[in-house]
C-alpha positions as CSV (number, residue, x, y, z in Angstrom):
1,M,120.2,111.7,158.4
2,A,123.7,111.8,160.8
3,D,124.8,114.7,162.5
4,L,127.0,116.5,162.5
5,Q,126.9,119.2,164.7
6,P,131.0,120.0,166.2
7,R,131.4,117.2,168.7
8,S,129.0,114.9,167.1
9,P,130.2,111.4,166.1
10,L,130.9,111.5,162.8
11,F,131.9,115.7,162.9
12,L,134.6,114.1,164.9
13,A,136.0,111.3,162.9
14,L,136.0,113.6,159.7
15,A,137.8,116.4,161.7
16,G,141.0,113.8,162.1
17,G,140.5,113.4,158.5
18,L,140.9,117.2,157.7
19,A,142.9,117.7,160.5
20,L,146.2,117.3,158.3
21,L,144.2,120.2,155.4
22,V,143.6,122.3,158.3
23,G,146.9,122.3,159.0
24,A,148.6,123.2,156.3
25,G,146.4,126.1,155.8
26,G,147.5,127.1,158.5
27,G,150.9,126.9,159.1
28,W,151.1,124.0,161.8
29,A,151.3,120.3,161.5
30,L,151.2,117.7,164.9
31,G,154.8,117.2,164.8
32,R,155.4,120.2,165.4
33,Q,152.2,120.8,168.3
34,G,154.4,118.4,170.1
35,G,152.7,114.7,169.3
36,T,149.0,114.0,169.7
37,A,148.7,117.3,171.3
38,Q,146.1,120.2,169.1
39,P,146.4,124.2,169.5
40,A,142.9,125.9,171.8
41,D,140.9,126.6,168.1
42,F,141.2,123.2,166.8
43,D,137.5,123.0,166.4
44,A,136.9,126.5,165.4
45,R,139.9,125.9,162.1
46,V,138.2,122.4,161.5
47,H,134.6,124.1,161.9
48,D,135.9,127.3,159.2
49,Y,137.8,124.4,156.9
50,I,134.6,122.6,156.7
51,V,132.9,125.4,155.6
52,A,135.0,127.1,153.6
53,H,135.4,123.0,151.9
54,P,131.8,122.4,151.7
55,E,132.9,119.3,149.3
56,V,135.5,118.2,151.4
57,L,132.7,117.3,154.4
58,V,130.8,115.1,151.8
59,E,133.6,113.0,149.8
60,A,135.2,112.4,153.7
61,A,131.3,110.7,153.8
62,D,131.7,109.2,151.3
63,A,134.6,108.1,152.0
64,L,133.5,106.3,155.8
65,R,130.5,105.3,154.2
66,S,132.5,102.8,151.1
67,Q,135.3,101.9,153.8
68,G,132.6,100.2,156.0
69,S,130.8,98.3,152.6
70,D,133.2,97.2,152.2
71,R,134.2,95.0,155.5
72,Q,130.9,94.1,154.3
73,L,130.9,93.2,150.8
74,A,133.9,91.4,152.1
75,E,131.8,88.9,154.6
76,I,129.1,88.1,152.7
77,A,130.4,88.2,148.7
78,D,130.5,84.5,149.0
79,K,126.6,84.9,149.5
80,V,126.7,88.1,147.3
81,V,128.0,86.0,144.0
82,T,125.8,83.5,144.1
83,P,123.2,82.9,142.5
84,Y,119.5,82.7,142.0
85,P,119.5,79.4,139.9
86,G,118.9,80.4,136.0
87,A,119.4,84.4,137.2
88,V,122.3,84.7,135.4
89,L,123.0,86.9,131.6
90,G,126.4,85.8,129.8
91,N,128.5,83.2,130.7
92,P,127.0,81.2,133.0
93,N,130.8,79.1,134.2
94,G,132.2,82.3,133.4
95,K,135.9,83.3,135.2
96,V,134.2,86.7,136.6
97,T,131.9,88.4,138.2
98,L,129.9,91.4,137.6
99,V,126.9,91.2,140.0
100,E,124.0,93.9,139.9
101,F,121.4,95.0,141.9
102,T,118.3,95.9,139.9
103,D,114.9,96.9,139.7
104,F,112.5,96.8,136.5
105,A,110.6,100.6,136.6
106,C,114.3,101.5,137.0
107,T,115.4,103.5,134.5
108,Y,118.0,103.8,134.9
109,C,119.2,100.1,135.0
110,R,117.3,100.8,131.1
111,G,119.3,102.7,130.2
112,S,122.3,100.3,131.2
113,V,121.4,97.1,129.7
114,A,123.4,97.9,126.8
115,D,125.7,98.6,128.6
116,V,125.9,94.8,130.4
117,E,125.5,93.5,126.2
118,A,128.4,95.2,125.0
119,L,130.6,94.0,128.4
120,I,129.4,90.5,127.6
121,A,130.3,90.5,124.1
122,A,133.5,91.1,124.6
123,N,134.6,89.0,127.8
124,P,132.9,85.6,126.5
125,D,133.7,84.6,130.6
126,L,131.8,87.3,131.9
127,R,128.9,86.2,134.1
128,V,126.6,88.0,134.8
129,V,124.9,87.5,138.4
130,V,121.5,89.2,138.5
131,R,120.3,90.0,142.5
132,E,116.1,92.1,142.6
133,L,116.4,94.3,144.2
134,P,112.2,95.7,143.6
135,I,111.9,99.1,145.8
136,I,111.1,102.1,142.9
137,A,106.8,101.0,142.4
138,P,104.6,99.7,144.2
139,T,104.9,96.8,140.5
140,S,109.1,95.8,141.4
141,P,108.0,93.1,143.6
142,D,105.2,91.9,141.3
143,A,108.1,92.5,138.9
144,A,111.2,90.7,140.4
145,R,109.2,87.3,141.3
146,W,108.0,87.1,137.3
147,G,112.2,87.5,136.5
148,L,113.0,84.6,139.0
149,A,109.5,82.2,137.8
150,A,111.5,82.9,134.1
151,A,115.3,82.1,135.5
152,E,113.0,78.6,136.6
153,Q,112.6,78.1,133.6
154,G,115.7,78.8,131.8
155,K,115.0,82.1,130.3
156,Y,115.7,84.6,132.8
157,P,118.3,86.4,130.0
158,A,114.8,86.7,127.3
159,F,112.6,88.2,130.3
160,H,115.2,90.8,131.7
161,K,115.5,92.1,127.6
162,T,111.5,91.7,126.8
163,M,111.0,93.5,130.2
164,F,113.3,96.4,130.7
165,A,111.8,96.5,126.5
166,A,108.8,97.8,127.1
167,G,109.8,101.0,130.0
168,R,106.5,99.6,131.9
169,T,106.2,96.9,135.4
170,D,101.7,96.5,135.4
171,R,100.2,93.6,135.6
172,A,99.5,93.6,131.4
173,S,103.8,94.8,130.3
174,I,104.8,91.8,132.5
175,E,102.5,89.0,131.1
176,A,104.0,90.4,127.8
177,A,107.4,89.8,129.2
178,A,106.8,86.0,130.1
179,R,104.5,85.2,126.8
180,V,107.2,87.3,124.2
181,A,110.2,85.1,126.7
182,G,108.6,82.0,126.1
183,L,107.3,81.2,129.7
184,D,104.4,78.7,130.8
185,L,102.1,80.2,132.5
186,D,101.2,78.6,134.6
187,R,104.2,76.5,135.9
188,A,105.2,80.8,136.4
189,R,102.1,81.8,138.4
190,K,103.6,78.4,141.0
191,V,106.4,79.2,141.1
192,I,105.9,82.4,141.8
193,A,103.8,81.8,145.1
194,D,107.0,79.8,146.1
195,P,107.5,80.6,149.5
196,R,111.8,80.2,148.4
197,V,111.5,83.4,145.7
198,N,109.9,85.3,148.8
199,A,113.4,83.9,150.3
200,E,115.5,85.5,147.9
201,I,113.7,88.8,147.4
202,A,114.0,89.1,151.4
203,S,117.9,88.6,150.4
204,N,118.8,90.5,148.2
205,L,117.1,93.5,150.2
206,E,119.1,92.6,153.1
207,F,122.0,92.0,151.6
208,A,121.7,95.9,149.9
209,R,120.6,96.7,153.2
210,K,124.2,95.5,155.3
211,L,126.1,97.2,151.4
212,Q,124.2,100.2,152.4
213,I,123.5,100.1,148.5
214,S,119.8,102.2,148.3
215,G,119.6,102.9,144.9
216,T,119.6,101.0,141.8
217,P,121.8,99.7,139.6
218,S,124.0,98.5,142.1
219,W,127.1,95.9,141.1
220,V,129.8,94.4,142.3
221,A,132.4,93.2,140.6
222,G,135.6,91.0,142.7
223,K,136.4,93.3,146.3
224,R,134.3,96.5,145.3
225,L,131.2,97.9,145.2
226,I,130.2,100.3,142.6
227,I,126.9,102.0,142.8
228,G,125.1,104.0,140.0
229,A,124.6,103.6,136.4
230,V,128.3,104.5,135.8
231,G,128.3,103.6,132.4
232,R,131.0,100.1,130.7
233,E,134.2,101.8,131.1
234,Q,133.6,102.1,134.5
235,L,132.4,98.8,135.3
236,A,134.7,97.1,132.2
237,Q,137.8,99.0,134.5
238,A,136.8,97.2,137.9
239,L,136.3,94.0,136.2
240,I,140.1,93.7,134.6
241,A,140.4,94.8,138.4
242,A,138.3,92.4,139.8
243,R,140.9,89.8,137.6
244,E,143.4,90.7,138.7
245,S,142.5,90.7,142.7
C-alpha cells in the first residue's frame, strides 16, 4: 500500500486537494492569506480533517487512480477495443463498443452475463469486445485459452455462455462446455498450442496493468474505465455517454 505518512508524495497530493475543505472548516482560505501562503499549522489541520473524515482520503485516492487510468486508456484505447478475432458478443460490426475484462472463474463476471445479454438485446449496434483476463483461479488460464480457441472457430458466444453456466473451470467442465458449443476439439487443442493465444493473454494482462485493473469484471465504454460488477443500468448510462462522445 502507498505510504500515507505526512510529507509522503501521496499525502501531499491529497493534502493539496483537501486544503480548501480544511480552510472552509477553519474559517480561512488561501486567498485571505496573501496568495499561496499557508498557516503554520497547515499539516496539523489536514491531519485532523483526515482523521475526522477518513472517507475523503479513500475518495481522493480513488480519484487520483482514476485520473491516471484515464490517461493510460487514452494512450492504448485503439488496442483495447480491437478484439482477438472472434472474441466478440453482440454485433461484430456494431458502432458502439463495450470492452469487458473477464475471467471464467469469476463469480461476479458470471452474474454480469445477464446484464450484457440485456444490453445487447436493447442495442442492436452494440459490439462487446471480450478480453480474457485469467487471474482468479489456477484453472483460469486454461479456460481462457479454450475461449480463444472457440473464437477461432467462430463459436465464442456459445462457449462463453456455456462456460459461465457451468460455474467451474476444471478440465472436465471446460471440455464439456466446448462440446456443447460445438467445437472441433482437435482443432481447438492445436489453436491453444499456438503462441498467439498466450500472446493475447499476456497482452490483456499488460492492458490491465497499465489501466490499474486488479479485478474482474472491468469495463471500457468510450473514454471511461469502469471497475466491478456495476449492473446494467450503470453500463447502459456509460454506453449513452460513449455514443455522445
